[in-house]
N, C-alpha and C positions, 0 to 999 in steps of 0.2 A: 306522356312520355316518363317524363319524370319517373308514378307511377311503374314504367315496363322495366326503366333502368337500375327499380328499388326490389325487384325482388329477385329472387333466387328459381328462376322459371321463369316461364312465361305464361300471358296471358290466354285462355278462348273460351268465344264465345261460340255455342250452340245450339242450334233449334229446337225445338222439338221432335224433330222428326233426321234429325242426326245432321243436319246439314251443319257445318263453321259456316258460322255470318261471318266476325269475324279472331283473326289469330296475330297476338305483334309479333314485332322481325326478330325478335331473340328467339323464336321454332326453332331456324339457322342451327342455333348454336347447341341443342338439344338432342333435334330429331335430321340436324340431314339435307329439309327441304325449306322453299323458300316463304315467306309470304303468299307470295302470291300464287304459288305450288299450291296449297294448301286452300286459299276461300275456297268456296264454291264445292267443298270435298264429299261428300261426307266419314265421320267419323269411323262410322263401318269401316270403310279403307284403310283406316290409317289405322285401324289397332288388331291387335289380335283377337281373332273370331273366338279363342274363349272365354272373353271378356263384353261379347255384342248384349248376354242377357245383363251382365250389370247395366249399362251404358243407362241402357233402355232402361229397367226398375229408374235410373236414381234418372232418368231423365220426366217420369210418370208423376206426375202434382200427385203430393197423398195428404188427402185433408184439403181443406177452401185457405189459409192464409194464402194471402198472395204475394212470400216469398215465406222461402223450404231454405233451408243449409242442408246442404250434399257436400258428404266426403271420403268417397271411395280414390280405389288405384288399379290403374290398367295396364295395361305393354301394349305401347307406342313403335307403332315400325318403324327405326332408324336405320338408320346408315350412317351414323359415326357406331364406331366401337368406344367401348364404357374409357379406353381413353384414349380419347379424341382422334380418331383413329380415322379416316375417312373410307369407306367400303364400299361394294356395287348394290347399288338403288334397294335397299332394303332389305341390304346382311339380318338383321337382325332385331331385338327389340328393350324397351325403354322404361323400365316403371315409372306411372311417373304416377303422384300422388294428386288429385281434384280434387280443390275447394273452393267454396262456391254458397253463391243466392242462386235457386231455380228460382226465376218471375216470371211470377203466370200472373197471364195478361184477363183484362174483366173486359171482355170480347157484349158487346150489346145488335 
Protein backbone atom coordinates (compact mmCIF):
# COMPACT_ATOMS: atom_id res chain seq x y z
CA UNK A 1 0.00 0.00 0.00
CA UNK A 2 2.83 2.45 0.76
CA UNK A 3 4.23 1.92 -2.72
CA UNK A 4 0.98 2.88 -4.43
CA UNK A 5 0.68 5.95 -2.20
CA UNK A 6 4.21 7.04 -3.09
CA UNK A 7 3.81 6.91 -6.88
CA UNK A 8 2.15 9.61 -8.93
CA UNK A 9 -0.27 7.34 -10.76
CA UNK A 10 -1.65 3.86 -10.34
CA UNK A 11 -0.27 0.34 -10.39
CA UNK A 12 -1.75 -2.11 -12.86
CA UNK A 13 -1.00 -5.79 -13.53
CA UNK A 14 -2.18 -7.18 -16.86
CA UNK A 15 -2.11 -10.77 -18.15
CA UNK A 16 -0.68 -11.66 -21.57
CA UNK A 17 -4.25 -11.77 -22.92
CA UNK A 18 -5.00 -8.26 -21.63
CA UNK A 19 -7.06 -9.14 -18.55
CA UNK A 20 -6.54 -6.69 -15.69
CA UNK A 21 -5.47 -8.85 -12.75
CA UNK A 22 -4.84 -6.02 -10.29
CA UNK A 23 -5.09 -2.25 -10.21
CA UNK A 24 -4.47 0.00 -7.22
CA UNK A 25 -7.30 2.00 -5.64
CA UNK A 26 -5.74 5.22 -6.94
CA UNK A 27 -7.03 4.36 -10.44
CA UNK A 28 -10.22 6.20 -9.40
CA UNK A 29 -8.26 9.46 -9.04
CA UNK A 30 -7.01 9.27 -12.63
CA UNK A 31 -9.67 7.40 -14.60
CA UNK A 32 -12.81 7.85 -12.52
CA UNK A 33 -13.67 4.18 -12.06
CA UNK A 34 -13.18 2.06 -8.98
CA UNK A 35 -10.70 -0.74 -8.47
CA UNK A 36 -13.59 -3.22 -8.35
CA UNK A 37 -14.95 -2.00 -11.70
CA UNK A 38 -11.60 -2.49 -13.44
CA UNK A 39 -10.27 -5.81 -12.09
CA UNK A 40 -11.25 -8.63 -14.43
CA UNK A 41 -11.91 -6.28 -17.36
CA UNK A 42 -9.92 -6.35 -20.58
CA UNK A 43 -7.39 -3.56 -21.00
CA UNK A 44 -8.71 -3.30 -24.55
CA UNK A 45 -12.18 -2.31 -23.29
CA UNK A 46 -10.72 0.54 -21.25
CA UNK A 47 -8.31 2.03 -23.78
CA UNK A 48 -8.55 3.86 -27.09
CA UNK A 49 -8.88 1.46 -30.03
CA UNK A 50 -5.96 3.10 -31.87
CA UNK A 51 -3.66 1.94 -29.02
CA UNK A 52 -4.68 -1.73 -29.09
CA UNK A 53 -1.88 -2.82 -31.47
CA UNK A 54 0.72 -1.13 -29.25
CA UNK A 55 -0.72 -2.77 -26.14
CA UNK A 56 -0.77 -6.19 -27.80
CA UNK A 57 2.81 -5.78 -29.02
CA UNK A 58 4.01 -4.77 -25.55
CA UNK A 59 2.31 -7.76 -23.91
CA UNK A 60 4.25 -10.19 -26.12
CA UNK A 61 7.64 -11.58 -25.14
CA UNK A 62 10.62 -10.59 -27.23
CA UNK A 63 13.35 -13.17 -26.71
CA UNK A 64 13.74 -15.51 -23.77
CA UNK A 65 14.77 -13.23 -20.89
CA UNK A 66 12.39 -13.84 -17.93
CA UNK A 67 11.93 -10.09 -17.31
CA UNK A 68 11.71 -7.54 -20.09
CA UNK A 69 11.37 -3.79 -19.54
CA UNK A 70 8.52 -2.01 -21.31
CA UNK A 71 7.70 1.68 -21.65
CA UNK A 72 4.93 3.12 -23.82
CA UNK A 73 1.95 5.48 -23.81
CA UNK A 74 -1.75 4.62 -24.11
CA UNK A 75 -4.98 6.57 -23.99
CA UNK A 76 -7.11 5.30 -21.12
CA UNK A 77 -10.84 5.97 -21.29
CA UNK A 78 -11.72 8.35 -18.49
CA UNK A 79 -14.72 9.91 -16.85
CA UNK A 80 -12.60 12.74 -15.43
CA UNK A 81 -11.65 15.83 -17.41
CA UNK A 82 -8.11 17.27 -17.18
CA UNK A 83 -9.40 19.77 -14.60
CA UNK A 84 -10.55 16.85 -12.37
CA UNK A 85 -14.20 17.58 -13.20
CA UNK A 86 -16.47 14.52 -13.40
CA UNK A 87 -17.75 13.80 -16.91
CA UNK A 88 -20.35 11.33 -18.07
CA UNK A 89 -19.10 7.72 -18.08
CA UNK A 90 -15.97 7.58 -20.27
CA UNK A 91 -16.49 10.98 -21.82
CA UNK A 92 -12.86 11.29 -22.80
CA UNK A 93 -9.39 9.81 -22.59
CA UNK A 94 -6.24 10.55 -20.62
CA UNK A 95 -2.72 9.78 -21.71
CA UNK A 96 -1.11 7.18 -19.45
CA UNK A 97 2.62 6.45 -19.39
CA UNK A 98 3.04 2.70 -18.88
CA UNK A 99 6.38 1.63 -17.48
CA UNK A 100 7.35 -1.72 -16.03
CA UNK A 101 8.52 -5.27 -16.57
CA UNK A 102 7.00 -8.03 -18.59
CA UNK A 103 7.44 -11.20 -16.53
CA UNK A 104 7.64 -14.38 -18.56
CA UNK A 105 6.53 -17.54 -16.78
CA UNK A 106 8.52 -20.64 -17.54
CA UNK A 107 5.77 -23.29 -17.64
CA UNK A 108 6.84 -26.91 -17.72
